[in-house]
Structures are given as C-alpha cells and as structure tokens.
N, C-alpha and C positions, 0 to 999 in steps of 0.2 A: 340258223347252223344244221351240219349234215348228220348223219345220221352216225359216220363212223365219230366224229366228235363227240358228239351224246354218248355212243356207247363208253369212247375213252374216258371222259367224264366218270362216269356211271362206276368204272373200273377203279375210278381214283376216289371217290366218294362215297358212293356206296348209291340208292335211290333216290335219284333227283326229286322225288316227290317230299321227302324227307324236312326235316328242320324247321329251317324257315319257310320252307317250300317250293314249288316246280317257279314260278315266277322268279323269284327271288334267286334259286343256282343258277335259271336259266338266262338272268341277266348276266347274271356273274360268269359263268363261261363264257358268255358271247364277250362278255370284253375282255375276258381272260384273254383269249382269243385275238382280239384287237389288238393288245399291250404287247400278246408274243411277237405278232406279224410284223408289228412296227419298229419294237424293240430287240427282238432275236437273242439278246442273251440276258442272262441272268444278272451280269453285273449292272446293265443298263433299266434293268427294272429295279433291281432294288434303289441303285441313283433315281431313277424316274419317280418314285415312290415318294420321297424324302422334297422334290420340289413345289414349287408353286403352282395353284392352279392352270393360272395362264401359261406358263413353261411346261405343263405335263400336255395342256391341251394343244400346244403347240407341235408336239411329238407324238403325238396318238389323234390322226385328226378322226376317230370315231367314238373317241373318249367322250360317255355319256354325263348329260349335267343333270343327272338321275342318280348319281351316287349319294349314300352315305359314308360315314368313314369306315365305317362294317364294312360293305359292298364295293369298296374299292380296297382297303387290306385282301381281301376275298379275291377279287379279280386279278390282284397283282400275283398271289399267292399261286392261282391257278393258271395266271402265263406263265410261271417260272418251271411250273411241272407241263406246260404245253410243249416247252422249246423243241424238244426231240419231236416230238407231232409234227413239227414246222419241217425238221431236218429228212421224217420219212417223207414227205407230201412231198419235198425239193425233190426227191431221188424219184419217187413214183412220176412226177411229170418227164424228169428228163428218158426213163425213161421209155415214158409215152413216145415223145418225142422223137426215140430215135427208132422204134418200132416205124413209125408213121416214115 
C-alpha cells in the first residue's frame, strides 16, 4: 500500500494501530483496494459480497484466502469508501500522460 492510500484510510478509520491492530487493519485496507480496483462500483461490490467464494475469487484475482467473515465484510466496506480514490488516481495518471 502506498503512503497516500495509508493516509486515506487513516483519515477514514483513524489510527491504523487501534481496534484489531495494524496487521488486521492493513490487511483489510489492502484487500479493499484490490476489491475496488477489480469491481469499481458500489453496486458491483455489494453484489460481489453476496456471491459464493469461487465466484468472488474469479472476479477479484488478488482476493486472499485468509479472510474471516469479519475481515471480508470490512474489506468490502473499505472498498466502497475507496472508489473515489480510484477516480483521482485515474485523473492523475491522465494528467501525467498528457504532460509527458
């Protein structure tokens, strides 16, 4: 996870060290990014969260086998929150490509 992503999630959930701890929170954030990048919309993420595991795995190649129900649910919620960041990242990439 890049620094700007960490900052985004800390602004969203607070101190990344709190709650269930850094490892848990980072795992959920990183999985949230993977889910958001693969599915790109709130509606698709909600639909995805209700699918069986094999279908989920086929849609999100980076989906970890290490999820519990709790980490999966949190990752999906964080993915929805992360969607606007995808748009910013796409915009920044386009600007960089235009400048070059």
